[in-house]
N, C-alpha and C positions, 0 to 999 in steps of 0.2 A: 419660903417651901411650898405654903398654899398656891402663891401666884407660880412658881415653877409646875407643881404640877398641873395647874390648870392648863398651862402652856401644852405638857404633855397629852393632857386629855383631848385638846383642841387637833393635836395633829393624830392623834389617834381618830378623831371622828372623820378626818379630811382622809386617813388613809382608806378607812371603812367604806366609804362611797366612790373609790375610784372603781369598783366594780361595775357601776352606772355604765362607766364606758365601754368596757368590754362587752356589756349587756346591748347597749346600743350597736355595736360595731357587730354584732351575732345578730340582731332581727335586722340592720341593713342586708346583710349578706344572706339573709334567708329570702328577705324579698324579691332580693336581685335573681335567686335560685328559682323562685315560684314564676318570675317573669319569663326565664329564660327556657324553664318546661312549658309554659304556656305558649311562648312561640314557637318551639319545636312541635309541638303539638297539632299547630296550623301551618306547618311548615308545607310549602309547594313541593310536592314528590320531585316533579320535574327538573327544577332548579336544584333540588338538595342534592337531590342522583347527579346532575351536573358538576355542583359544586366539590362534591366527596370525588369525584371521579378526575376531577384536574387537581385535587390536593395528593388523590394518589400518582398520578403522574408525575408532579412535581417532585414530590417526596418518594422517590423509587429507590430502588436496593443501591445502585451505585454510587448516591448521596452519599446514604449511612457507612457506607464499607468503606468510603475516602478514594474511591477509584477515579471519580471525576468531579470537578465542579460545575455547578450549572448557573447561569446568570439569570437574571429575573428577564433581559429579552430574548435566553434560550430558553426559557420554561413556556414561554409563548407558543412555539411550535410543538409543545407537549399535548395540547389540548386534544383529549381524546375525541374519536371520531365513532360513527356506527359501526366499522369493522371492528375495534375494541372493547365491543359489548356482549359480554358471553350470556351464556343460555339462563342463567340465573340472578343475574342482578343487569343493572343500567336501564338506562331509560327507555329502550326498546321494552325490555321483560316489564318493567313498573308501567308502561302505558297498556302493556297486550296484557296484564293481569287485569287493570282496572276496566279495561273495553270488554275484554272478555265475560267479565262478570256482569256486566250491565247488561249485554248482549242476551247471555242465558237467562238472566233473571225474567228479561221482556220477553224472551220468545216462548219461555214455559210460564208465564202468568197469560200471555194471547193465544196459548195452545199453538205457537211455528216453532216448536223442537223439531229439529231435522230440516227446516225450511231456512233458519238463519243460523249463521253459526261465525265465529272467529278463526283464522290460522294464522301460523307464522310462516312468513316467506323470506325469502333473499332481500327484497326491496323495504320489508317493514313487517306492518300488519294487515290481513286482507279479511274484511268483512265480506264472507260469502251468501247471496241470497237467491234462493232457488227461482226460475224463470217462472213455474206457475203462479208464485206470489207478486208477480210483476205484470206479466201479460198474459193473454190469451195464445193460442199457439198459431204460430207463423206472423204474430203482430210485433210491432214496436212502441205502440201507445200504452200507457201506463193505465193499468186496472184501477180501477176507485180505492179497493183497500190498500192499495199498494201503498198510496200517497200516506198512511198512517205510519206503515213501518218506516219508509223512507223520513217522514220529522222526527221519530225517534231516533232514528240514527245521524240525522242532522245536529240533534241536539249532543249527541254525545262525540262527534269529530269537532264541532266549531269549535270550541275552546281550544282545541289543539293548535300549533301554528304549521303543523306539517302539510306538504302540499300533498292533492288527492288524484289518484288516476283512477278513473271507472273504467272496467275492463268487462265488453261482452263476451260469452263463450256460447257455444251450440254444442249439440252432438256432431256425429259422423253422418247423419241422414240431412237429404236437403230439407229445406223447409217447405212446408205447407201452406196452400195458399196462394192468392196472385198477387201479393203484395211484394214480394221477396225472391230473386231466382235463385239465390246462393247464400250460404252462411256468412260470407264476410260482410256483405251490406247488413243483413239482420242483425249480427252481433253489435256491428258496428252501432246501426241506429239505436238498438236497445242501450247502450252505452251511452250515447247523446242524449236518449229520453230522461235516464236518471240522473245523469249532467245536470241537465235543464232544470231538471226537478229542484235538486241540491240547492242551485244557483238561484231559483226562484225563492227558497226556504231561508235565504243567506248568506249562504258560502260566498265568499267573493271569489270571483273568476281568476283572479290570477294564481289560486289554489287549485281550479280545477283543469283533468284532462282527460280525453277519452279514449279509448283504442278498443278495436273489434279482432278478435282471435278467432272466430268461425271454431270450428271443433279441433285445433291444433296445438291446444292445452289443457288437455282433461286432467281430470282429477283423478280417475281410473280407466281403465279401457273398456271401450264400447262394447262390451260382449253379451248385456242384454238391457233389455228395460229400464232397470232397475240402476243400471251405470248410467245408460243416457240420462236419465232424469238428474242425476248427480253434475252431472258434466254439464247441464243448459243452467246455466248462471248469470249471473253479475257480480262483480267484485269489487268492491270500494277497497282499494289499495290505499294506506295511510303509509308514505314514502317516508323514509331515513335515510337523504342522501348523503354519502360521502363527501365532505367538504373537498377532499382533495381529488375530487376528481374532475377531469375538464369539462366546462359547460358546452353543451351541445347548440351549436349556432342555429336559430329558429330558420326554418323555410323559408324563402320569398314565395314561394307559389301557395296561396290559398287552398285550402279542402275544405267541401261543406256536402252535406246533404242535404237535397230536399225534404219538403213537409213531411211528418208522419201520417202514414193512414191510420 
């Protein structure tokens, strides 16, 4: 009898220790949860947004409603492009919020509020810089104070993989001074000056392009001096190109502008 009771007691002891297995499993799951939470807290916003959009495109309503089956090969064509991004979410919106906040904080800290701004444009994101912050009147050589501003902008756009187009804009009045006879050459020369500086700061040449629009793409109507001042600017466009659009073949004839005054 005593021996039987002893065996029963040992069996009870073994059952009592089984909670350790459950406890160990719980600790393991908690550790995995903390690792996942830490990983999410350090997520690359661009990659996370692209992944979320890919899942959203793959798991669309038609699949859940049973209207259509989608294979893995077919789902590749559902990868979202920039045209599918709405105003409140998506890759462009997240980049815009980050770039806009950084530029705004920098402009306020340097007393440049109103001289540097960020806008959404059809091609992507435009960093707009007033011409008075970059150049003397009628000139296309960068003034010394502008180099600090462009250095800060380069630090912001350098980590992005996007191509950049630098656009020069003037008002509707002819340029002053003896260096440029019309606004086409002045706006193009200014765009090239900013492009060259960004390249010197480290932006790869394959990401850069320049264009001059003279006074034909104003932000506001050239009705007074204040409006004309807003239109005289250099825009640095962060481009988000629709991958479904056909590529434009480059011209065989090179185009160049001589040395800047």
